[in-house]
C-alpha atoms as an extended CHARMM CRD file, in Angstrom:
* protein
*
       188  EXT
         1         1  MET       CA              4.6430000000       11.8920000000      -19.6670000000  PROA      1               0.0000000000
         2         2  ASN       CA              4.0150000000        8.8070000000      -17.5360000000  PROA      2               0.0000000000
         3         3  PRO       CA              3.2610000000        9.7490000000      -13.8900000000  PROA      3               0.0000000000
         4         4  ILE       CA              4.2280000000        6.2700000000      -12.6980000000  PROA      4               0.0000000000
         5         5  THR       CA              7.7770000000        6.8180000000      -13.9410000000  PROA      5               0.0000000000
         6         6  THR       CA              7.8940000000       10.1040000000      -12.0020000000  PROA      6               0.0000000000
         7         7  PHE       CA              6.5030000000        8.3130000000       -8.9340000000  PROA      7               0.0000000000
         8         8  GLN       CA              9.2720000000        5.7040000000       -9.1320000000  PROA      8               0.0000000000
         9         9  THR       CA             11.9460000000        8.4010000000       -9.5030000000  PROA      9               0.0000000000
        10        10  TRP       CA             10.6100000000       10.3100000000       -6.4830000000  PROA      10              0.0000000000
        11        11  LEU       CA             10.3610000000        7.1390000000       -4.3740000000  PROA      11              0.0000000000
        12        12  LYS       CA             13.9920000000        6.3290000000       -5.1860000000  PROA      12              0.0000000000
        13        13  GLU       CA             15.0830000000        9.8840000000       -4.3030000000  PROA      13              0.0000000000
        14        14  GLU       CA             13.2510000000        9.7890000000       -0.9470000000  PROA      14              0.0000000000
        15        15  SER       CA             14.4920000000        6.2740000000       -0.1350000000  PROA      15              0.0000000000
        16        16  GLU       CA             18.1090000000        7.2700000000       -0.7330000000  PROA      16              0.0000000000
        17        17  ILE       CA             18.0360000000       10.1700000000        1.7480000000  PROA      17              0.0000000000
        18        18  SER       CA             15.2880000000        9.2080000000        4.1780000000  PROA      18              0.0000000000
        19        19  SER       CA             16.0500000000        8.5210000000        7.8190000000  PROA      19              0.0000000000
        20        20  HSD       CA             12.6480000000        6.8640000000        8.1880000000  PROA      20              0.0000000000
        21        21  ARG       CA             12.6480000000        3.1280000000        8.7370000000  PROA      21              0.0000000000
        22        22  ILE       CA              9.8900000000        2.6750000000        6.1540000000  PROA      22              0.0000000000
        23        23  PRO       CA             10.1320000000        5.3150000000        3.4030000000  PROA      23              0.0000000000
        24        24  THR       CA              7.6060000000        3.2300000000        1.4370000000  PROA      24              0.0000000000
        25        25  ALA       CA              4.8370000000        3.9090000000        3.9700000000  PROA      25              0.0000000000
        26        26  CYS       CA              1.6440000000        5.2270000000        2.4250000000  PROA      26              0.0000000000
        27        27  CYS       CA             -1.9010000000        5.9330000000        3.5060000000  PROA      27              0.0000000000
        28        28  PHE       CA             -4.2340000000        3.2880000000        2.0230000000  PROA      28              0.0000000000
        29        29  SER       CA             -7.8440000000        4.4520000000        1.8880000000  PROA      29              0.0000000000
        30        30  THR       CA            -10.9030000000        2.3400000000        1.1850000000  PROA      30              0.0000000000
        31        31  ILE       CA            -14.6400000000        2.8240000000        1.4110000000  PROA      31              0.0000000000
        32        32  GLY       CA            -15.7690000000        1.2830000000        4.7050000000  PROA      32              0.0000000000
        33        33  LEU       CA            -18.5410000000       -1.2770000000        4.9830000000  PROA      33              0.0000000000
        34        34  ASP       CA            -20.5700000000        1.4470000000        6.7100000000  PROA      34              0.0000000000
        35        35  GLY       CA            -19.9730000000        3.9050000000        3.8340000000  PROA      35              0.0000000000
        36        36  PHE       CA            -17.4150000000        6.0240000000        5.7060000000  PROA      36              0.0000000000
        37        37  PRO       CA            -13.8670000000        6.4590000000        4.3810000000  PROA      37              0.0000000000
        38        38  ASN       CA            -11.3570000000        4.2070000000        6.0990000000  PROA      38              0.0000000000
        39        39  ALA       CA             -7.6220000000        4.9560000000        6.0210000000  PROA      39              0.0000000000
        40        40  ARG       CA             -4.5490000000        3.2500000000        7.4470000000  PROA      40              0.0000000000
        41        41  PHE       CA             -0.8050000000        3.3080000000        6.8360000000  PROA      41              0.0000000000
        42        42  VAL       CA              0.7350000000        0.3500000000        5.0550000000  PROA      42              0.0000000000
        43        43  SER       CA              4.0120000000       -0.4410000000        3.3520000000  PROA      43              0.0000000000
        44        44  PHE       CA              3.9510000000       -0.0840000000       -0.4290000000  PROA      44              0.0000000000
        45        45  LYS       CA              5.5950000000       -3.0200000000       -2.1980000000  PROA      45              0.0000000000
        46        46  ASP       CA              6.0870000000       -2.4420000000       -5.8960000000  PROA      46              0.0000000000
        47        47  VAL       CA              4.8710000000       -1.2690000000       -9.2790000000  PROA      47              0.0000000000
        48        48  VAL       CA              4.0400000000       -4.2220000000      -11.5270000000  PROA      48              0.0000000000
        49        49  ASP       CA              2.7140000000       -3.6840000000      -15.0530000000  PROA      49              0.0000000000
        50        50  GLN       CA              2.0480000000        0.0000000000      -14.2690000000  PROA      50              0.0000000000
        51        51  LYS       CA             -0.0740000000       -0.9690000000      -11.2310000000  PROA      51              0.0000000000
        52        52  PHE       CA              0.5980000000       -0.3910000000       -7.5350000000  PROA      52              0.0000000000
        53        53  VAL       CA              1.0090000000       -3.4220000000       -5.2560000000  PROA      53              0.0000000000
        54        54  LEU       CA              0.2940000000       -3.6230000000       -1.5180000000  PROA      54              0.0000000000
        55        55  THR       CA              0.3830000000       -6.8400000000        0.5090000000  PROA      55              0.0000000000
        56        56  GLY       CA             -1.2960000000       -8.1260000000        3.6460000000  PROA      56              0.0000000000
        57        57  PRO       CA             -4.2040000000      -10.1840000000        4.8940000000  PROA      57              0.0000000000
        58        58  VAL       CA             -7.0000000000      -10.2590000000        2.3340000000  PROA      58              0.0000000000
        59        59  SER       CA             -9.4520000000      -11.3410000000        5.0620000000  PROA      59              0.0000000000
        60        60  SER       CA             -8.7920000000       -8.1270000000        7.0170000000  PROA      60              0.0000000000
        61        61  ARG       CA            -11.1850000000       -5.2110000000        7.2230000000  PROA      61              0.0000000000
        62        62  LYS       CA             -9.5790000000       -3.5760000000        4.1780000000  PROA      62              0.0000000000
        63        63  GLY       CA             -9.9380000000       -6.8460000000        2.2770000000  PROA      63              0.0000000000
        64        64  GLN       CA            -13.6150000000       -7.0830000000        3.1650000000  PROA      64              0.0000000000
        65        65  GLU       CA            -14.1340000000       -3.4550000000        2.1580000000  PROA      65              0.0000000000
        66        66  LEU       CA            -12.4220000000       -4.0000000000       -1.1920000000  PROA      66              0.0000000000
        67        67  GLN       CA            -14.5430000000       -7.0740000000       -1.9080000000  PROA      67              0.0000000000
        68        68  LYS       CA            -17.6450000000       -4.9260000000       -1.4690000000  PROA      68              0.0000000000
        69        69  ASN       CA            -16.3040000000       -1.8580000000       -3.3080000000  PROA      69              0.0000000000
        70        70  PRO       CA            -13.0560000000       -2.4500000000       -5.2510000000  PROA      70              0.0000000000
        71        71  LYS       CA            -11.9210000000        1.1790000000       -5.3320000000  PROA      71              0.0000000000
        72        72  ALA       CA             -9.1080000000        2.6400000000       -3.2630000000  PROA      72              0.0000000000
        73        73  ALA       CA             -6.6510000000        5.4940000000       -2.9010000000  PROA      73              0.0000000000
        74        74  ILE       CA             -3.0480000000        5.5630000000       -1.7420000000  PROA      74              0.0000000000
        75        75  THR       CA             -1.2370000000        8.7140000000       -0.6600000000  PROA      75              0.0000000000
        76        76  PHE       CA              2.5010000000        9.1600000000       -0.2710000000  PROA      76              0.0000000000
        77        77  TRP       CA              4.1370000000       12.1040000000        1.5200000000  PROA      77              0.0000000000
        78        78  TRP       CA              7.9030000000       12.3570000000        1.2820000000  PROA      78              0.0000000000
        79        79  PRO       CA              9.1560000000       15.0580000000        3.6570000000  PROA      79              0.0000000000
        80        80  ASN       CA             12.7940000000       15.0030000000        2.5570000000  PROA      80              0.0000000000
        81        81  ILE       CA             12.0720000000       15.8040000000       -1.0720000000  PROA      81              0.0000000000
        82        82  GLU       CA              8.8310000000       17.6780000000       -0.2200000000  PROA      82              0.0000000000
        83        83  LYS       CA              6.6410000000       15.8200000000       -2.6690000000  PROA      83              0.0000000000
        84        84  GLN       CA              3.2810000000       14.1190000000       -2.4560000000  PROA      84              0.0000000000
        85        85  VAL       CA              1.6530000000       11.5210000000       -4.7000000000  PROA      85              0.0000000000
        86        86  ARG       CA             -2.0430000000       10.6390000000       -4.6720000000  PROA      86              0.0000000000
        87        87  VAL       CA             -3.2880000000        7.5890000000       -6.5550000000  PROA      87              0.0000000000
        88        88  GLN       CA             -6.9120000000        6.5280000000       -7.1000000000  PROA      88              0.0000000000
        89        89  GLY       CA             -7.8690000000        3.3380000000       -8.8350000000  PROA      89              0.0000000000
        90        90  THR       CA             -9.6940000000        0.0700000000       -9.0610000000  PROA      90              0.0000000000
        91        91  VAL       CA             -8.4660000000       -2.9230000000       -7.0910000000  PROA      91              0.0000000000
        92        92  VAL       CA             -8.0550000000       -6.6330000000       -7.7580000000  PROA      92              0.0000000000
        93        93  LEU       CA             -6.3950000000       -9.3050000000       -5.6490000000  PROA      93              0.0000000000
        94        94  LEU       CA             -2.7280000000      -10.0590000000       -6.2000000000  PROA      94              0.0000000000
        95        95  SER       CA             -2.0200000000      -13.3000000000       -8.0720000000  PROA      95              0.0000000000
        96        96  GLU       CA             -1.1550000000      -16.3630000000       -5.9570000000  PROA      96              0.0000000000
        97        97  GLU       CA              2.2640000000      -16.4980000000       -7.6150000000  PROA      97              0.0000000000
        98        98  LEU       CA              3.1510000000      -12.9120000000       -6.6640000000  PROA      98              0.0000000000
        99        99  ALA       CA              1.6530000000      -13.3650000000       -3.1810000000  PROA      99              0.0000000000
       100       100  ASP       CA              3.9800000000      -16.3610000000       -2.6620000000  PROA      100             0.0000000000
       101       101  GLN       CA              6.9400000000      -14.3210000000       -3.9070000000  PROA      101             0.0000000000
       102       102  TYR       CA              6.2440000000      -11.3300000000       -1.6420000000  PROA      102             0.0000000000
       103       103  PHE       CA              5.5460000000      -13.5530000000        1.3700000000  PROA      103             0.0000000000
       104       104  GLU       CA              8.8700000000      -15.3300000000        0.8570000000  PROA      104             0.0000000000
       105       105  GLU       CA             10.6660000000      -11.9490000000        0.9680000000  PROA      105             0.0000000000
       106       106  ARG       CA              9.2510000000      -11.1720000000        4.4470000000  PROA      106             0.0000000000
       107       107  ASN       CA             11.4190000000      -11.7060000000        7.5030000000  PROA      107             0.0000000000
       108       108  ARG       CA             10.6640000000      -14.6720000000        9.7930000000  PROA      108             0.0000000000
       109       109  PRO       CA              8.8800000000      -12.6860000000       12.5590000000  PROA      109             0.0000000000
       110       110  SER       CA              6.6090000000      -11.0500000000        9.9680000000  PROA      110             0.0000000000
       111       111  LYS       CA              5.7980000000      -14.4490000000        8.4580000000  PROA      111             0.0000000000
       112       112  ILE       CA              4.9530000000      -15.8950000000       11.8740000000  PROA      112             0.0000000000
       113       113  ILE       CA              2.6950000000      -12.9700000000       12.7920000000  PROA      113             0.0000000000
       114       114  SER       CA              0.9140000000      -13.4450000000        9.4460000000  PROA      114             0.0000000000
       115       115  MET       CA              0.2960000000      -17.0890000000       10.3810000000  PROA      115             0.0000000000
       116       116  ILE       CA             -0.9100000000      -16.6080000000       13.9620000000  PROA      116             0.0000000000
       117       117  SER       CA             -2.8020000000      -13.3200000000       13.7380000000  PROA      117             0.0000000000
       118       118  ASP       CA             -6.2390000000      -12.7130000000       12.2660000000  PROA      118             0.0000000000
       119       119  GLN       CA             -5.5930000000       -9.0110000000       11.6170000000  PROA      119             0.0000000000
       120       120  GLY       CA             -8.2400000000       -6.7100000000       13.0280000000  PROA      120             0.0000000000
       121       121  SER       CA            -10.1690000000       -9.4020000000       14.9260000000  PROA      121             0.0000000000
       122       122  PRO       CA            -10.8850000000       -8.7260000000       18.6080000000  PROA      122             0.0000000000
       123       123  ILE       CA             -8.8890000000      -10.5820000000       21.2620000000  PROA      123             0.0000000000
       124       124  ASP       CA             -9.1820000000      -10.7580000000       25.0500000000  PROA      124             0.0000000000
       125       125  SER       CA             -5.5690000000       -9.7130000000       25.6010000000  PROA      125             0.0000000000
       126       126  ILE       CA             -2.2850000000       -9.3220000000       23.7590000000  PROA      126             0.0000000000
       127       127  GLU       CA             -0.6600000000      -11.7960000000       26.1760000000  PROA      127             0.0000000000
       128       128  GLY       CA             -2.3040000000      -14.8240000000       24.5310000000  PROA      128             0.0000000000
       129       129  LEU       CA             -1.0600000000      -13.8010000000       21.1010000000  PROA      129             0.0000000000
       130       130  THR       CA              2.3860000000      -13.0550000000       22.5600000000  PROA      130             0.0000000000
       131       131  GLN       CA              2.4730000000      -16.5480000000       24.0950000000  PROA      131             0.0000000000
       132       132  THR       CA              1.4900000000      -18.1100000000       20.7630000000  PROA      132             0.0000000000
       133       133  LEU       CA              4.3270000000      -16.1920000000       19.1140000000  PROA      133             0.0000000000
       134       134  ASN       CA              6.8020000000      -17.2790000000       21.8010000000  PROA      134             0.0000000000
       135       135  ASP       CA              5.6730000000      -20.9190000000       21.5180000000  PROA      135             0.0000000000
       136       136  PHE       CA              6.1440000000      -21.0120000000       17.7470000000  PROA      136             0.0000000000
       137       137  ASP       CA              8.5040000000      -23.8390000000       16.8570000000  PROA      137             0.0000000000
       138       138  GLY       CA             11.8080000000      -22.4820000000       15.5900000000  PROA      138             0.0000000000
       139       139  ASP       CA             12.2040000000      -25.4650000000       13.2570000000  PROA      139             0.0000000000
       140       140  VAL       CA              8.9740000000      -24.7800000000       11.3910000000  PROA      140             0.0000000000
       141       141  THR       CA              9.2730000000      -22.7760000000        8.1800000000  PROA      141             0.0000000000
       142       142  PRO       CA              6.3560000000      -20.3600000000        8.1140000000  PROA      142             0.0000000000
       143       143  GLY       CA              4.2640000000      -20.8300000000        4.9890000000  PROA      143             0.0000000000
       144       144  ARG       CA              1.9630000000      -18.2610000000        3.4310000000  PROA      144             0.0000000000
       145       145  PRO       CA             -1.5090000000      -18.4600000000        4.9730000000  PROA      145             0.0000000000
       146       146  GLU       CA             -4.4260000000      -18.6540000000        2.5340000000  PROA      146             0.0000000000
       147       147  THR       CA             -5.6810000000      -15.3570000000        3.9660000000  PROA      147             0.0000000000
       148       148  TRP       CA             -2.4320000000      -13.5040000000        3.1560000000  PROA      148             0.0000000000
       149       149  GLY       CA             -2.0440000000      -11.9480000000       -0.2710000000  PROA      149             0.0000000000
       150       150  GLY       CA             -2.2270000000       -8.4990000000       -1.6510000000  PROA      150             0.0000000000
       151       151  PHE       CA             -4.0170000000       -5.8300000000       -3.5840000000  PROA      151             0.0000000000
       152       152  VAL       CA             -3.2350000000       -4.4370000000       -7.0200000000  PROA      152             0.0000000000
       153       153  ILE       CA             -4.3830000000       -0.8840000000       -7.6780000000  PROA      153             0.0000000000
       154       154  ASP       CA             -4.8830000000       -0.0430000000      -11.3410000000  PROA      154             0.0000000000
       155       155  PRO       CA             -4.6590000000        3.7580000000      -11.3040000000  PROA      155             0.0000000000
       156       156  VAL       CA             -7.2640000000        5.9250000000      -12.9880000000  PROA      156             0.0000000000
       157       157  ARG       CA             -5.9600000000        9.2100000000      -11.4940000000  PROA      157             0.0000000000
       158       158  ILE       CA             -2.5480000000       10.2030000000      -10.1800000000  PROA      158             0.0000000000
       159       159  GLU       CA             -1.7460000000       13.6150000000       -8.7250000000  PROA      159             0.0000000000
       160       160  LEU       CA              1.8740000000       14.7090000000       -8.3690000000  PROA      160             0.0000000000
       161       161  LEU       CA              2.4860000000       17.6380000000       -6.0290000000  PROA      161             0.0000000000
       162       162  GLU       CA              5.7930000000       19.4410000000       -5.5180000000  PROA      162             0.0000000000
       163       163  PHE       CA              5.8210000000       21.7570000000       -2.5120000000  PROA      163             0.0000000000
       164       164  GLN       CA              7.1910000000       25.2760000000       -2.9880000000  PROA      164             0.0000000000
       165       165  GLU       CA              8.2310000000       27.7600000000       -0.2860000000  PROA      165             0.0000000000
       166       166  SER       CA              6.1240000000       30.3720000000       -2.0520000000  PROA      166             0.0000000000
       167       167  ARG       CA              3.0520000000       28.1520000000       -1.4130000000  PROA      167             0.0000000000
       168       168  LEU       CA              2.5230000000       28.0490000000       -5.1940000000  PROA      168             0.0000000000
       169       169  HSD       CA              2.7880000000       24.2790000000       -5.1150000000  PROA      169             0.0000000000
       170       170  PHE       CA              3.1770000000       22.6100000000       -8.4870000000  PROA      170             0.0000000000
       171       171  ARG       CA              0.2630000000       20.1910000000       -8.9030000000  PROA      171             0.0000000000
       172       172  ARG       CA             -0.2430000000       17.9600000000      -11.9230000000  PROA      172             0.0000000000
       173       173  LEU       CA             -3.2710000000       15.7050000000      -12.2730000000  PROA      173             0.0000000000
       174       174  PHE       CA             -2.9700000000       12.7460000000      -14.6310000000  PROA      174             0.0000000000
       175       175  THR       CA             -6.1550000000       11.0020000000      -15.7340000000  PROA      175             0.0000000000
       176       176  LYS       CA             -5.9770000000        7.7120000000      -17.6180000000  PROA      176             0.0000000000
       177       177  SER       CA             -7.7880000000        7.4120000000      -20.9180000000  PROA      177             0.0000000000
       178       178  SER       CA             -7.7540000000        4.8260000000      -23.6970000000  PROA      178             0.0000000000
       179       179  GLU       CA             -4.9510000000        6.8400000000      -25.3500000000  PROA      179             0.0000000000
       180       180  GLY       CA             -2.7860000000        7.0370000000      -22.2150000000  PROA      180             0.0000000000
       181       181  TRP       CA             -2.3630000000        9.7250000000      -19.5680000000  PROA      181             0.0000000000
       182       182  ASN       CA             -3.9230000000       13.1860000000      -19.8940000000  PROA      182             0.0000000000
       183       183  MET       CA             -2.3500000000       15.8930000000      -17.7470000000  PROA      183             0.0000000000
       184       184  SER       CA             -3.7870000000       19.0750000000      -16.3180000000  PROA      184             0.0000000000
       185       185  ILE       CA             -2.1100000000       21.5550000000      -13.9900000000  PROA      185             0.0000000000
       186       186  LEU       CA             -4.0750000000       22.3870000000      -10.8530000000  PROA      186             0.0000000000
       187       187  GLN       CA             -3.9540000000       25.5420000000       -8.7970000000  PROA      187             0.0000000000
       188       188  PRO       CA             -2.2000000000       25.0940000000       -5.4360000000  PROA      188             0.0000000000
């Protein structure tokens, strides 16, 4: 059994019935520069070659953390289908070609924010950034900044959890080996 196929099936199920604006939201966890865990919610993009893709500024705090320690976890919780997926893996930067493709798919306001904002950097006030956004020339086509790209997580462990009313949740842990995925069932 391939847990990534199950993940894709569950994501499709949740997306079809979810009332949430972003059913692809997931918690992206890295190891902070100070050694503490660091987690934030991001929008999952895709599975490419059996790897999980997230996009955003590579110069951000998460990007800096991943340069120092290229290991991460992503966690999905889908309330409508009552399932959770946890992924742990090693991380590399997204190719320039795929970064261009994903940036092109973004809406215009998202592209502009990516150009004018240095995500996570301190500012004196939001008003200056708002003014820069308002002053952006409507005739200019926003191009992908060099600092915008993405992260590719090559999973080493995937846990699939199906919630049960009885509290005997069905948990399967998949660990990647040279032969493929090995599965074990975990107690709830």
